[in-house]
C-alpha positions in Angstrom: -0.2 -0.1 -0.1 1.1 3.7 -0.3 2.1 5.2 2.8 2.7 8.7 3.1 4.8 10.9 5.9 4.1 14.7 7.0 7.1 16.7 8.2 7.1 20.5 8.7 4.8 20.8 11.4 5.2 22.6 15.0 4.7 25.6 16.8 4.9 29.5 15.5 3.6 32.6 16.1 1.2 34.4 14.3 2.6 36.4 11.1 5.3 33.5 10.9 5.5 30.7 8.3 6.2 27.4 8.4 6.2 24.4 5.8 4.8 21.0 5.7 6.0 18.2 3.5 4.6 14.8 2.4 6.5 11.6 0.7 4.9 8.7 -0.3 6.1 5.4 -0.5 5.2 2.7 -2.7 4.8 2.2 -6.2 2.8 4.1 -7.5 1.7 4.4 -11.2 -0.1 7.5 -11.5 -1.2 10.4 -9.4 -4.4 12.2 -9.7 -4.2 14.3 -7.1 -2.1 15.2 -3.9 -3.6 17.3 -1.5 -3.5 19.1 2.5 -6.3 19.0 4.9 -6.8 20.0 8.3 -8.8 19.2 11.5 -9.4 21.6 14.5 -10.6 19.9 17.7 -14.6 20.1 17.5 -14.3 20.6 13.7 -14.5 18.6 10.7 -11.9 17.8 8.1 -11.4 20.7 5.8 -9.8 20.7 2.5 -6.6 23.0 2.6 -5.2 22.7 -0.5 -5.9 20.7 -3.7 -2.7 20.4 -6.7 -4.1 17.8 -9.7 -1.9 15.7 -11.8 -2.5 18.9 -14.1 -1.1 21.5 -12.0 -4.2 23.0 -11.4 -5.0 24.6 -7.9 -7.6 24.9 -5.7 -7.1 26.8 -1.7 -9.8 27.1 0.7 -10.8 30.3 0.9 -9.9 31.4 4.4 -6.2 30.0 3.8 -6.0 31.9 -0.2 -3.4 34.3 -0.7 -1.4 33.0 2.6 -0.8 29.1 1.4 0.7 27.8 -1.4 0.9 24.2 -2.5 3.0 22.5 -4.7 4.4 19.2 -6.1 6.7 16.3 -7.6 4.9 13.6 -8.9 8.2 12.1 -10.1 9.5 12.2 -6.1 6.1 12.1 -5.1 5.8 14.9 -2.9 3.5 17.7 -2.0 4.4 21.0 0.2 2.3 23.2 1.3 4.1 27.0 1.9 2.5 28.7 5.1 2.7 32.0 5.4 1.3 34.5 7.5 -0.7 32.1 9.5 -3.3 33.1 11.9 -4.5 31.3 15.4 -7.1 30.2 13.4 -5.0 28.0 11.2 -4.3 26.1 14.4 -4.9 22.1 13.9 -3.4 18.8 12.9 -2.9 18.8 9.0 -3.4 15.7 6.6 -1.3 14.8 3.1 -3.4 12.9 1.0 -2.4 11.3 -1.6 -5.0 9.7 -4.7 -3.8 7.6 -7.8 -3.6 4.1 -8.9 -0.3 2.0 -7.5 1.7 -0.3 -8.9 -1.2 -2.8 -10.0 -3.1 0.0 -11.3 -5.8 0.1 -8.5 -7.3 3.4 -7.5 -5.6 3.8 -4.2 -6.7 7.2 -1.7 -3.6 7.2 1.0 -3.0 9.7 4.4 -0.5 10.4 6.4 -0.8 10.4 10.0 -0.9 14.2 10.5 1.4 16.5 11.1 0.1 19.0 13.9 0.4 23.2 13.6 0.2 25.2 16.5 -0.1 29.0 15.9 0.7 31.2 19.4 0.2 34.9 20.0 
């Protein structure tokens, strides 16, 4: 199975920046989309940013203009650059990759999550 590992989370002051990275292991035939989601305590998991195999991106309105997603399909990595962080950005961030594995089966893999805490 395809497994994902996130890194880069931590504690940062409001207005600061963090970069989250996600690396996939396992053989992947193709990638349809890579994305970042987040979940704060008591809230539903929400989409933060998504990038398709064609390079199109989608962002949550709350992060638009502050966050930027990028990927390297060959390296099977996806990165979320987070700038101008706000207290409301505090959450566990999860990496997600969808595609086809080595035997051409669809997969939808999630990372274990990385905590981002923004302080005043």
